[in-house]
C-alpha positions in Angstrom: 14.5 104.0 101.6 12.8 104.5 98.2 15.9 104.1 96.4 17.0 100.6 97.4 13.6 99.6 98.4 12.1 99.9 95.1 8.7 97.9 96.0 8.3 100.0 99.5 5.0 101.1 100.0 3.8 104.5 98.4 2.5 107.8 100.9 -1.2 107.1 101.4 -1.8 109.9 98.5 -0.8 107.3 96.1 -3.6 104.8 97.1 -6.2 104.8 95.5 -8.3 101.1 96.2 -11.7 101.5 98.4 -11.5 101.2 102.0 -13.5 98.2 102.2 -11.1 95.7 100.5 -8.4 94.8 102.9 -6.7 92.3 103.7 -9.2 89.5 105.8 -12.5 90.6 104.4 -14.7 89.0 102.6 -14.4 90.3 98.7 -16.5 89.3 95.6 -15.3 87.1 93.4 -14.2 89.7 90.6 -12.6 91.5 93.7 -10.2 88.3 94.3 -9.6 87.9 90.4 -6.9 90.2 89.6 -3.0 89.5 89.2 -3.6 85.5 88.3 -6.5 86.4 85.6 -4.4 89.2 84.5 -1.2 87.2 83.8 -3.1 84.4 82.3 -5.2 86.5 79.9 -1.8 88.3 79.0 -0.4 84.8 78.0 -2.5 84.9 75.3 -1.1 87.4 73.4 -1.6 88.0 69.5 2.3 85.9 68.9 0.7 83.1 70.8 -2.5 83.2 69.3 -0.2 82.4 65.9 1.5 79.6 67.6 -1.8 78.0 69.0 -3.4 78.4 65.3 -0.2 77.1 63.8 -0.6 74.1 65.8 -4.2 73.7 65.0 -4.0 73.9 61.4 -1.0 71.8 60.9 -1.7 69.0 63.3 -5.3 69.1 64.1 -6.3 68.1 67.2 -3.0 66.2 68.1 -1.3 68.8 70.4 -4.3 69.8 72.9 -2.8 67.3 75.8 0.2 69.9 75.6 -2.2 72.4 77.4 -3.9 69.9 79.8 -0.6 69.0 80.6 1.1 72.6 81.3 -1.9 74.1 83.3 -0.8 72.7 86.4 2.7 73.3 85.5 1.6 77.1 84.7 -0.3 76.8 88.2 2.3 76.1 90.4 4.9 78.5 89.1 2.8 81.4 88.8 1.6 80.7 92.5 5.3 80.8 93.5 5.8 84.3 91.9 3.0 85.4 93.8 3.7 84.2 96.7 7.1 85.8 96.3 6.0 89.0 96.1 3.2 89.0 98.5 5.3 87.4 101.4 8.5 89.7 100.8 6.8 93.0 99.5 9.6 92.8 96.1 9.3 91.3 92.8 11.2 89.0 91.5 13.8 90.7 90.4 14.2 92.5 93.3 14.6 89.2 95.6 16.9 88.2 92.9 18.9 91.3 93.5 19.2 91.1 97.1 20.1 87.3 96.8 22.2 86.3 93.8 25.3 88.0 92.3 24.6 90.3 90.0 26.4 88.9 87.1 23.7 86.3 87.3 20.9 88.9 87.5 21.8 91.2 85.4 22.1 89.3 82.2 18.8 87.3 82.4 17.0 90.9 82.9 18.4 92.1 79.8 17.7 89.1 78.1 14.0 89.1 79.0 14.0 93.1 78.2 15.1 91.9 74.7 12.7 89.1 74.3 9.8 91.7 75.6 10.9 94.2 72.6 10.4 91.4 70.5 7.1 90.1 71.2 5.8 93.5 71.9 7.0 94.6 68.2 5.3 91.5 67.1 2.1 91.9 68.7 1.7 95.6 67.6 2.1 94.7 64.4 -0.6 91.4 64.9 -3.1 94.1 66.3 -2.4 96.8 63.6 -2.7 94.1 61.0 -6.1 92.8 62.3 -7.4 96.4 62.8 -6.3 96.6 58.7 -8.0 93.7 58.0 -11.2 95.3 59.8 -11.6 98.9 58.8 -8.4 99.4 56.4 -5.9 101.6 56.9 -2.2 102.5 57.2 -1.0 99.6 59.4 1.9 101.5 60.5 0.1 104.8 61.8 -2.3 102.0 64.0 1.1 100.5 65.5 1.9 104.0 66.4 -1.5 104.9 67.4 -1.9 101.6 69.6 1.6 102.3 71.2 0.8 105.7 72.3 -2.7 104.8 73.8 -1.1 102.3 76.0 1.4 104.3 77.2 -0.6 107.2 77.8 -3.3 104.6 79.8 -0.1 103.0 82.1 1.4 106.3 83.2 -1.6 108.6 83.7 -4.5 106.2 84.7 -4.7 105.4 88.2 -3.8 101.8 89.0 -6.9 100.9 90.8 -8.5 102.2 87.5 -6.1 100.5 85.3 -6.4 97.1 86.8 -10.2 96.9 86.2 -9.7 97.8 82.7 -7.3 94.8 82.4 -9.6 92.7 83.8 -12.6 93.8 81.5 -10.2 93.1 78.5 -9.8 89.5 79.6 -13.3 89.3 78.2 -12.2 90.1 75.0 -10.7 86.3 75.2 -14.0 85.3 75.2 -14.3 85.9 71.5 -12.3 82.7 70.8 -14.5 80.4 72.7 -17.4 82.3 71.0 -15.5 81.3 67.3 -15.2 77.7 68.3 -19.0 77.5 69.3 -19.4 78.7 66.0 -17.6 76.3 64.0 -18.6 71.8 63.1 -16.1 70.4 65.5 -16.0 66.8 66.4 -15.8 66.9 70.1 -15.4 63.3 70.8 -12.1 63.3 68.3 -10.6 66.3 70.7 -11.8 64.7 73.7 -10.1 61.6 72.8 -6.8 63.7 71.9 -6.6 65.1 75.0 -6.4 62.1 77.2 -5.0 59.7 74.6 -2.4 61.7 72.9 -0.7 60.0 69.6 3.0 61.8 70.1 4.9 61.7 66.8 8.4 61.8 67.1 9.6 63.9 64.6 11.2 67.2 64.6 8.2 69.4 62.8 5.9 67.4 65.8 8.2 68.5 69.0 9.2 71.9 67.5 5.7 72.8 67.8 5.3 71.4 71.1 8.3 73.3 72.5 6.8 76.4 71.1 3.6 75.8 72.7 5.2 74.8 76.1 7.5 78.1 75.7 4.3 80.2 74.9 2.3 78.8 78.0 5.0 79.0 80.1 7.1 82.6 79.6 9.7 84.6 82.1 7.7 88.2 81.9 4.3 86.1 83.5 6.7 85.3 86.8 7.9 88.9 87.0 4.6 90.7 86.2 2.4 88.6 88.9 4.8 88.8 91.5 5.3 92.7 91.1 1.3 93.1 90.7 0.7 91.2 94.2 3.4 93.9 95.8 0.5 96.5 94.2 -1.7 95.1 95.8 -0.6 95.2 99.4 0.3 98.8 98.3 -3.3 99.7 97.2 -5.6 98.0 99.3 -5.9 99.5 102.8 -4.1 97.5 105.9 -2.1 95.1 103.3 1.1 94.5 104.2 3.8 92.0 103.1 3.4 88.8 104.9 6.6 88.9 106.6 5.4 92.2 108.6 1.7 90.2 108.9 1.9 87.0 108.5 -1.7 87.2 110.1 -2.8 87.8 106.7 -1.1 84.5 105.2 -4.0 81.8 105.3 -6.8 84.6 103.4 -4.1 85.8 101.2 -2.7 82.6 100.2 -6.5 81.3 99.8 -6.9 84.3 97.4 -3.7 83.8 95.6 -4.4 79.8 94.4 -8.1 80.5 93.1 -7.1 84.0 91.3 -4.0 81.6 90.2 -5.7 78.8 89.2 -8.7 80.1 87.6 -6.7 82.7 85.5 -4.4 79.9 84.5 -7.4 77.4 83.8 -9.1 80.7 81.6 -5.7 81.2 79.9 -5.6 77.2 78.8 -9.1 77.6 77.8 -8.7 80.0 75.4 -5.6 78.3 73.8 -7.4 75.2 73.7 -10.2 76.8 71.8 -8.1 78.6 69.2 -6.3 75.2 68.3 -9.6 73.4 68.2 -11.1 76.0 65.9 -8.4 76.2 63.6 -7.8 72.4 63.4 -11.5 72.2 62.6 -11.6 74.9 59.9 -8.0 75.8 58.1 -6.5 72.6 58.8 -9.3 70.5 57.5 -8.9 72.7 54.8 -5.4 72.2 54.1 -4.3 75.4 55.2 -1.5 75.3 57.6 1.0 78.2 56.7 -0.1 80.6 59.5 2.7 83.0 60.1 1.1 85.0 62.3 -2.6 86.0 64.2 -3.2 87.8 61.2 -2.6 85.4 58.7 -5.0 83.0 60.6 -7.7 85.4 60.5 -7.5 86.3 56.9 -7.1 82.6 55.9 -10.5 81.9 58.5 -12.7 84.1 56.0 -13.3 81.7 53.1 -13.3 78.9 55.2 -15.3 79.6 58.4 -17.4 82.7 56.5 -17.2 86.6 57.5 -18.5 86.2 61.3 -15.8 84.2 62.5 -13.3 86.2 60.7 -14.8 89.7 62.6 -14.4 87.7 65.8 -11.2 86.2 65.4 -9.9 89.3 64.3 -11.1 91.3 67.0 -10.0 88.9 69.5 -6.8 89.8 68.1 -6.9 93.7 69.1 -8.5 93.1 72.4 -5.5 90.2 73.3 -2.8 92.7 72.2 -4.4 95.7 74.5 -4.2 93.3 77.2 -1.1 91.8 76.8 1.6 94.3 75.6 1.2 97.0 78.8 2.0 93.2 80.6 5.0 92.8 78.2 6.5 96.5 78.7 5.0 96.6 82.4 6.9 93.1 83.3 10.1 94.3 81.8 10.4 98.1 83.2 9.5 96.1 86.6 12.6 93.7 86.3 15.2 96.3 85.0 14.1 99.1 87.8 14.2 96.3 90.5 18.0 95.6 89.1 18.9 98.9 89.1 17.4 100.0 92.6 14.6 102.3 91.2 11.3 103.2 92.5 8.9 100.8 90.6 5.1 100.4 90.4 1.9 101.8 88.7 0.4 102.8 91.5 3.1 105.8 92.1 2.7 109.1 90.3 4.7 109.9 87.5 7.1 111.9 89.4 8.1 109.0 92.0 9.2 106.6 89.1 10.2 108.8 86.2 13.1 105.8 85.5 10.4 103.1 86.0 7.9 105.0 83.0 10.6 106.3 81.2 11.8 102.9 80.5 8.3 101.5 80.1 7.8 104.0 77.3 10.8 103.2 76.0 10.1 99.7 75.2 6.7 100.6 74.0 8.2 102.6 71.6 11.1 100.4 70.6 8.4 97.6 70.3 6.8 99.5 68.1 9.8 101.2 65.6 10.7 97.6 65.0 7.7 97.6 62.6 9.5 100.6 60.7 12.3 98.1 60.0 12.8 95.5 57.6 13.3 93.0 60.3 11.1 90.0 59.5 9.0 89.9 62.6 8.8 85.9 62.6 12.6 85.7 62.4 12.5 88.3 65.6 9.8 85.9 67.0 11.8 82.9 66.7 14.8 84.5 68.5 12.4 85.8 71.3 11.1 82.4 71.9 15.0 81.2 72.0 15.8 84.0 74.7 12.9 83.1 76.9 13.7 79.5 76.6 17.4 80.3 77.9 15.9 82.6 80.5 12.9 80.6 81.5 14.5 77.9 83.4 17.5 79.7 85.2 15.0 82.1 86.3 12.4 79.4 87.7 15.3 77.4 89.6 16.5 80.9 91.2 12.9 81.3 92.0 12.1 77.8 93.6 15.4 78.2 95.4 14.2 81.4 96.8 11.1 80.4 98.0 12.3 77.5 100.0 14.7 79.5 101.9 13.6 80.7 105.9 15.9 83.8 105.3 13.5 85.2 102.3 10.3 83.7 103.1 10.0 83.4 107.0 7.8 80.5 108.0 6.2 81.0 104.3 8.4 78.5 102.6 6.8 76.5 100.1 4.6 73.3 101.0 6.0 69.8 99.7 3.5 69.6 97.1 4.1 72.7 95.6 8.0 72.5 95.5 7.6 69.1 93.9 5.5 70.8 91.1 7.4 73.9 90.7 10.8 71.9 90.2 8.5 69.7 87.7 8.1 72.9 85.9 11.4 74.1 85.9 12.6 70.7 84.5 10.3 70.7 81.6 11.2 73.8 80.5 14.8 73.5 80.5 14.0 70.3 78.7 11.8 72.0 76.0 15.1 74.9 76.0 17.1 71.7 75.1 14.5 70.6 72.9 14.1 73.7 71.0 18.0 74.1 70.1 18.2 70.5 69.1 14.9 70.6 66.7 16.0 74.0 65.9 19.6 73.7 64.9 19.8 69.5 64.7 17.2 69.3 62.0 
């Protein structure tokens, strides 16, 4: 039943993928890369760029190790998210609803929606500020135009085409790889800091470490990647949840692993490029007070030159166009599954009115935050706090789900993935405690 099985397969008329991309068939790399690549790239949103820029400007190359260490943890928890979606045919929220009490689910979903809305507001503001640096103009008008354009695209562009657009938008992140190649970097020092870090047990250092971990491992990424795996089963001819088509498991798990590992590696490579570039420029010249990604772009102009400034600012816009729809979409998926609505970007708007309505409302709410006197930096702080509170419990519940035969049938997690998944969960729990301790304990 569509109202209850919120991620059930839509009618044939709603499928828009080519017929030759079914499971088990050899596909090109660009076809294999999808949910994992988009999820990883969306992790480097304008708010994340601000965090990485601040880390590089304030601490130089000393925090690069955090991105090296977080990569296997990101890979593990995102692969687990993807497996849950591909095996069960439901997203994370849909599975949590079926196997946990409402009292545990709804507060987490509502906090996720709140955090995503704040992040949306910050990202839209950063995109508008960056565009204003490039062409001048009214920032609030830019905010409104970006929000409207992304809502229209998510609702009215066909799923296959929209995913293709998101894939191409990931190329915008190469702007930051280009930036790091344009500036002079002491690569030996960078390499040494990656493998032999000197950790400073000071509040400001630990606060940024926690901020980086919270940026790279965020709850909205779990919900998005699981749901995109569900969408893949609906959009590709012949694809089914693995509980109904176990013969598809081996090639699908191989695809998920490749997609996820490359996507997370790309995400952290870009984050490291931002950190290194700002360390070599802003940090080297004492420009350490970076509040937003637009601040970082503006500060780069006199230090690194107009070309580096232009590429950095343009990259903020490109990453925002990728990340904002993921933020809105993941919250709409989670809320829709929690309340039993039909959900999915592959559905026609008339078949998922509540889902698309929430998506549009969240984007609108994020845009409207820029029209209020709310300090976006303080708002992002509270968003980080909320994400920190949400991440560890959701990860723990996901781990318990993914190891239960009742949920995953014969596809429960293998031991190495269980170990890595629980390690990621413990790290995020420690990060949440550390964030609270360093923020309120001095």
